[in-house]
C-alpha positions in Angstrom: -217.5 16.1 48.0 -219.3 16.3 44.7 -222.7 17.7 43.8 -224.9 15.8 41.4 -228.4 17.0 40.4 -228.8 18.9 43.7 -227.5 16.0 45.8 -224.4 16.5 47.9 -222.3 13.4 47.9 -219.4 12.7 50.3 -217.0 10.3 48.7 -216.6 7.2 50.9 -213.1 6.0 51.9 -211.0 9.1 51.8 -210.0 12.3 53.6 -209.1 15.2 51.3 -207.5 18.5 52.1 -209.9 21.5 52.5 -210.1 24.4 50.1 -210.5 26.7 53.1 -207.6 24.9 54.9 -205.4 25.9 57.8 -202.3 26.6 55.8 -201.0 27.3 52.3 -199.8 23.7 51.8 -203.3 22.3 52.5 -205.0 24.8 50.3 -202.6 24.1 47.4 -203.1 20.4 47.7 -206.9 20.9 47.9 -206.9 22.8 44.7 -204.9 20.0 43.0 -207.3 17.4 44.4 -210.4 19.4 43.3 -209.0 19.8 39.8 -208.2 16.1 39.6 -211.7 15.1 40.9 -213.3 17.4 38.3 -211.3 15.6 35.5 -212.2 12.2 36.9 -215.9 12.8 37.0 -216.2 14.9 33.8 -217.4 12.0 31.7 -219.9 10.8 34.2 -219.9 8.7 37.4 -221.4 5.7 39.0 -222.8 6.2 42.5 -223.1 3.4 45.0 -225.0 5.0 48.0 -224.3 3.9 51.6 -226.6 6.1 53.6 -225.7 9.6 55.0 -222.9 11.0 57.0 -223.4 13.2 60.1 -223.9 16.3 58.0 -226.7 14.6 56.0 -224.7 14.3 52.8 -225.1 11.1 50.8 -222.2 8.8 51.6 -221.2 6.9 48.5 -218.5 5.0 46.6 -218.0 7.0 43.5 -216.6 5.4 40.3 -215.6 6.9 37.0 -217.6 5.9 33.9 -214.8 3.4 33.3 -215.5 1.8 36.7 -212.4 3.1 38.5 -212.9 4.0 42.2 -212.4 7.8 42.6 -211.2 7.6 46.2 -208.5 5.0 45.4 -207.3 7.1 42.5 -207.0 10.3 44.6 -205.3 8.3 47.4 -202.8 6.6 45.0 -201.9 10.0 43.5 -201.2 11.5 46.9 -204.2 13.9 46.8 -206.1 12.3 49.6 -205.7 9.8 52.5 -207.6 6.7 53.3 -210.4 7.4 55.9 -213.1 5.1 57.2 -215.1 7.8 59.0 -213.9 6.8 62.5 -211.2 8.3 64.7 -209.1 11.4 64.4 -208.1 12.6 61.0 -204.5 13.8 60.5 -203.9 17.5 59.6 -202.6 18.5 56.2 -200.2 21.3 57.5 -196.7 20.3 58.4 
């Protein structure tokens, strides 16, 4: 999730670990994912909105200023998993 000009945006296509996770492994990975996300969006982002999720956050594809899909980068780097918004998500604690 990112916040932009007061808008809360849920990044479409991924499931990331939570900063208030259930175990140390999840929290550690969440910190790494959040740091990487900050670095990716630091120079600006392109937002392609797709409605809202069930928590009324904007659901969007987010791209870096260079046009790279933020969700795909985080997934490829092992900091998130693909998720289409349906079904049960896997846990991050082993």
